[in-house]
C-alpha positions in Angstrom: -44.1 -102.7 -95.2 -45.6 -106.2 -94.8 -43.2 -108.9 -93.9 -44.1 -112.1 -95.8 -42.8 -115.6 -95.2 -43.2 -118.5 -97.7 -43.2 -122.1 -96.5 -42.3 -124.2 -99.5 -40.5 -121.7 -101.7 -39.2 -124.2 -104.3 -42.3 -125.6 -105.9 -44.2 -123.9 -108.7 -46.6 -122.0 -106.5 -43.8 -121.0 -104.1 -41.7 -119.7 -107.0 -44.6 -117.8 -108.5 -45.2 -116.2 -105.0 -41.6 -115.1 -105.1 -41.7 -113.7 -108.6 -44.9 -111.7 -107.8 -44.0 -110.6 -104.3 -40.6 -109.3 -105.4 -42.4 -106.7 -107.5 -45.0 -105.8 -104.8 -44.6 -102.2 -103.6 -45.8 -103.0 -100.1 -44.1 -106.3 -99.3 -40.7 -107.5 -98.1 -40.0 -111.2 -98.2 -38.7 -112.1 -94.8 -38.1 -115.9 -95.0 -38.3 -118.6 -97.6 -38.1 -122.3 -96.6 -37.0 -125.4 -98.4 -35.5 -128.4 -96.7 -34.0 -129.6 -100.0 -32.2 -126.4 -100.7 -31.4 -125.2 -97.2 -28.4 -122.8 -97.2 -28.5 -122.2 -101.0 -29.3 -118.8 -102.5 -32.8 -118.6 -103.9 -31.4 -117.0 -107.0 -28.7 -119.7 -107.6 -31.4 -122.4 -107.5 -33.8 -120.3 -109.6 -31.7 -118.1 -112.1 -34.9 -116.3 -113.3 -35.1 -114.6 -109.9 -31.6 -113.1 -110.1 -30.7 -110.4 -109.2 -33.9 -109.5 -107.5 -33.5 -111.6 -104.3 -30.5 -112.2 -102.1 -32.1 -114.5 -99.5 -31.1 -118.1 -98.9 -33.5 -120.9 -98.5 -33.9 -121.8 -94.8 -35.2 -124.7 -92.7 -36.4 -123.0 -89.5 -39.1 -123.9 -87.0 -42.7 -122.6 -87.3 -42.5 -120.2 -84.4 -39.5 -118.4 -85.9 -41.3 -118.1 -89.3 -44.3 -116.6 -87.5 -42.1 -114.2 -85.5 -40.4 -112.9 -88.7 -43.6 -112.6 -90.7 -46.9 -110.6 -90.7 -48.3 -113.0 -93.3 -47.2 -116.6 -94.1 -48.0 -118.3 -97.3 -48.1 -122.1 -96.9 -47.2 -123.3 -100.4 -46.9 -127.0 -99.4 -48.5 -130.2 -100.5 -52.0 -131.2 -99.4 -51.8 -132.7 -95.9 -48.8 -130.7 -94.8 -50.2 -127.2 -94.2 -52.1 -128.5 -91.1 -48.8 -129.2 -89.5 -47.9 -125.4 -89.6 -51.2 -123.5 -89.4 -52.1 -124.0 -85.7 -48.7 -122.7 -84.5 -48.6 -119.9 -87.0 -52.0 -118.6 -85.9 -51.2 -119.0 -82.2 -48.0 -116.9 -82.8 -50.0 -114.1 -84.3 -49.3 -114.4 -88.0 -52.0 -114.3 -90.6 -51.9 -117.3 -92.9 -52.9 -118.0 -96.5 -52.9 -121.8 -97.2 -52.4 -122.7 -100.9 -53.1 -126.4 -100.2 -56.5 -128.0 -99.8 -56.2 -128.5 -96.0 -58.6 -125.8 -94.9 -60.9 -125.4 -98.0 -63.5 -127.9 -96.8 -65.1 -128.8 -93.6 -63.0 -131.3 -91.7 -65.3 -134.3 -92.3 -65.6 -133.6 -96.0 -61.8 -133.1 -96.3 -61.2 -136.5 -94.6 -63.7 -138.2 -96.9 -62.3 -136.8 -100.1 -58.6 -136.7 -99.3 -58.6 -140.1 -97.5 -56.5 -138.8 -94.5 -57.0 -137.6 -91.0 -57.1 -133.8 -90.5 -54.6 -133.4 -87.8 -55.6 -129.9 -86.7 -57.7 -130.6 -83.6 -59.3 -127.2 -83.5 -62.6 -126.6 -85.3 -60.8 -123.9 -87.3 -62.8 -122.0 -89.8 -60.9 -120.5 -92.8 -62.4 -118.0 -95.2 -62.6 -119.4 -98.8 -60.3 -117.0 -100.6 -62.3 -116.1 -103.7 -62.6 -112.4 -103.0 -65.1 -111.9 -105.8 -67.5 -114.0 -103.7 -66.1 -113.6 -100.2 -65.4 -110.0 -99.1 -65.1 -111.3 -95.6 -61.5 -112.2 -96.5 -60.7 -108.7 -95.2 -61.3 -109.8 -91.6 -59.7 -113.2 -91.8 -56.6 -114.5 -90.0 -56.7 -117.8 -92.1 -57.6 -117.9 -95.8 -57.9 -121.1 -97.7 -56.8 -120.3 -101.2 -59.1 -122.0 -103.7 -58.0 -124.7 -106.1 -57.1 -123.8 -109.6 -59.9 -125.7 -111.3 -62.6 -124.4 -108.9 -61.4 -120.8 -109.4 -62.1 -120.9 -113.2 -65.3 -122.9 -112.8 -66.9 -121.0 -110.0 -66.2 -117.6 -111.5 -67.6 -118.7 -114.9 -71.1 -119.4 -113.5 -71.5 -117.7 -110.1 -73.6 -114.8 -111.5 -76.1 -117.2 -113.1 -76.3 -119.2 -109.8 -77.0 -116.1 -107.8 -80.0 -115.4 -110.1 -81.4 -118.9 -109.4 -81.1 -119.8 -113.1 -79.0 -122.9 -112.8 -80.4 -126.5 -112.6 -77.2 -128.4 -113.4 -73.8 -127.4 -114.6 -71.2 -129.6 -116.4 -67.6 -128.3 -116.3 -65.1 -129.5 -118.9 -61.7 -128.1 -118.0 -58.4 -128.2 -119.9 -55.2 -127.5 -117.8 -51.6 -126.8 -118.5 -49.2 -129.4 -117.1 -47.8 -127.0 -114.4 -51.1 -127.7 -112.5 -49.7 -131.1 -111.6 -46.7 -129.6 -109.7 -43.0 -129.7 -110.2 -42.6 -133.4 -109.8 -42.9 -135.3 -113.1 -45.6 -138.0 -113.5 -46.9 -140.3 -116.2 -49.4 -137.7 -117.2 -46.8 -134.9 -117.5 -44.1 -137.0 -119.2 -43.5 -135.3 -122.6 -43.9 -138.3 -124.9 -47.2 -139.1 -123.3 -48.6 -135.5 -123.4 -47.2 -134.0 -126.6 -49.9 -133.8 -129.3 -52.3 -135.4 -126.9 -55.1 -134.5 -124.4 -55.4 -136.7 -121.3 -58.6 -136.8 -119.2 -58.2 -138.1 -115.7 -60.4 -138.7 -112.6 -63.2 -138.2 -115.0 -66.1 -138.3 -112.5 -64.5 -138.0 -109.0 -61.9 -135.3 -109.1 -61.4 -133.9 -105.6 -61.8 -130.3 -106.7 -65.5 -130.9 -107.5 -66.3 -130.6 -103.7 -65.2 -127.0 -103.7 -67.4 -126.3 -106.7 -70.4 -127.8 -105.1 -69.7 -126.1 -101.8 -69.6 -122.6 -103.4 -72.3 -123.0 -106.0 -74.7 -125.2 -104.2 -76.2 -126.6 -107.4 -75.8 -129.9 -109.2 -72.3 -130.1 -110.6 -70.4 -132.5 -112.8 -66.7 -132.0 -113.7 -64.1 -133.7 -115.9 -60.5 -132.3 -116.1 -58.0 -132.8 -118.9 -54.3 -132.1 -119.1 -53.1 -130.4 -122.4 -49.6 -129.9 -123.8 -49.4 -126.4 -122.4 -47.3 -125.1 -119.5 -49.8 -122.6 -118.0 -53.5 -122.0 -118.1 -56.9 -123.5 -117.5 -59.7 -123.1 -120.0 -63.1 -124.1 -118.5 -66.2 -124.8 -120.6 -69.3 -124.7 -118.4 -72.5 -126.2 -119.9 -75.1 -124.5 -117.8 -78.5 -126.1 -118.0 -81.1 -123.6 -116.9 -83.9 -124.1 -114.3 -86.3 -122.3 -116.6 -87.2 -122.7 -120.2 -87.9 -119.0 -120.6 -85.7 -117.7 -123.4 -83.2 -115.1 -122.3 -81.4 -112.7 -124.6 -77.7 -112.2 -124.9 -78.1 -108.7 -123.4 -80.0 -110.0 -120.4 -77.3 -112.6 -119.6 -74.6 -110.0 -120.2 -76.3 -107.6 -117.8 -76.3 -110.4 -115.1 -72.6 -110.8 -115.4 -71.8 -107.1 -115.5 -73.9 -106.5 -112.4 -72.4 -109.3 -110.4 -68.8 -108.4 -111.3 -69.1 -104.6 -111.0 -65.8 -103.2 -109.6 -64.2 -106.6 -109.7 -60.8 -105.6 -111.2 -59.6 -109.0 -112.2 -62.7 -110.2 -114.1 -62.8 -109.3 -117.8 -66.0 -110.0 -119.7 -65.3 -110.9 -123.3 -67.5 -110.6 -126.4 -65.8 -113.5 -128.0 -64.2 -116.7 -126.7 -61.6 -116.3 -124.0 -58.1 -117.6 -124.7 -55.3 -118.8 -122.5 -52.8 -116.6 -124.3 -54.6 -113.5 -123.1 -54.3 -114.3 -119.4 -50.9 -116.0 -119.4 -48.8 -114.6 -116.5 -51.7 -112.5 -115.2 -54.2 -112.5 -112.4 -57.2 -112.0 -114.7 -60.1 -114.3 -115.3 -61.6 -113.8 -118.7 -65.2 -114.9 -119.2 -67.4 -115.2 -122.3 -70.6 -117.0 -123.1 -73.1 -118.2 -125.7 -76.8 -119.2 -125.5 -78.2 -122.5 -126.7 -82.0 -121.6 -126.9 -82.9 -125.1 -128.2 -81.7 -126.9 -125.0 -82.2 -124.1 -122.5 -78.4 -124.0 -122.0 -75.8 -121.3 -121.6 -72.2 -122.2 -122.5 -69.9 -120.0 -120.3 -66.1 -120.2 -120.9 -63.4 -118.9 -118.5 -59.7 -118.6 -119.0 -57.1 -118.2 -116.1 -53.4 -118.7 -115.6 -53.5 -121.6 -113.1 -50.3 -120.5 -111.3 -51.5 -116.8 -110.9 -55.3 -116.4 -110.6 -55.5 -120.1 -110.0 -52.8 -120.0 -107.3 -50.2 -117.5 -106.2 -51.6 -114.4 -107.7 -55.0 -115.1 -106.0 -53.1 -115.6 -102.7 -51.5 -112.2 -103.1 -54.9 -110.7 -104.0 -56.2 -112.2 -100.7 -53.2 -110.8 -98.8 -54.0 -107.3 -100.2 -57.5 -107.5 -99.0 -56.5 -108.8 -95.6 -54.1 -105.9 -95.0 -56.4 -103.2 -96.5 -54.3 -102.6 -99.6 -55.6 -101.9 -103.1 -56.7 -105.3 -104.3 -54.6 -105.1 -107.5 -51.4 -104.1 -105.7 -48.5 -106.0 -107.2 -50.8 -107.7 -109.7 -51.8 -105.0 -112.1 -50.0 -105.9 -115.4 -51.0 -107.2 -118.8 -50.4 -110.7 -120.1 -47.6 -112.3 -122.1 -48.3 -112.5 -125.8 -47.3 -114.5 -127.7 
């Protein structure tokens, strides 16, 4: 049985980790931290988890967390994980960081996030998109991808591998839970209801992950929509060739790339958020614009599962040699 610790078990990603890990057949949760709720029962703070967990929130030092855990999930804000990771790794625990602290090279991180990276080691984390990075299985430190990059990268990676992409423009719509548990002007109900709010329209920090993984010209604009969960990404893929490709040819490229990838579902029609809600699936569909040498690829994910905590558990499964779908193989919530 894998002993799993969660640092930051009161935010949305921490709570989703708890919900999913409680149903995992190969995991026992060993410690859940929260300074704010120290000493309170997890299930009393979060009634939806009763009666499945009897643990209390704790505030213990990093070494103790590592000693009580085989794997530690760092579900903390950007800039905080680097305070825990060095000691966790030194104490022998494997770590999955759900923040951005280890997704990018140190210089790129400091440029984009406007803060010093305090981990003085030149520590290399594996980018935790198992569909592209099977080397996750040998990692001690995995950087869980951002929610927007997950939907974007998976939507177009097969076309990039074939050398077909000149430029891709991502237009993504996210549910409000992607902004975290703390309310903001964007997430305030009167501002968001019956509205769509674009933000950081040319310089969103997640675009660096997309460019790093795809290595093509990328543009990205995110929007918040009045939905709790989900990210629907529309990728306008401008091709590097004017040669006309058929639907069957494009479909074969996707099928070949995602062969045996359990959490990718290729759709004949347009993917929908309702079909992936609560699941670790990424649904992908596409259409062809022959006039403009463009493919429109659309992906749908649940931002808290495949875009966050579910993907973290998928990474854990691979790191420990379990079936990749362990604890994650269930259908969506409809309606």
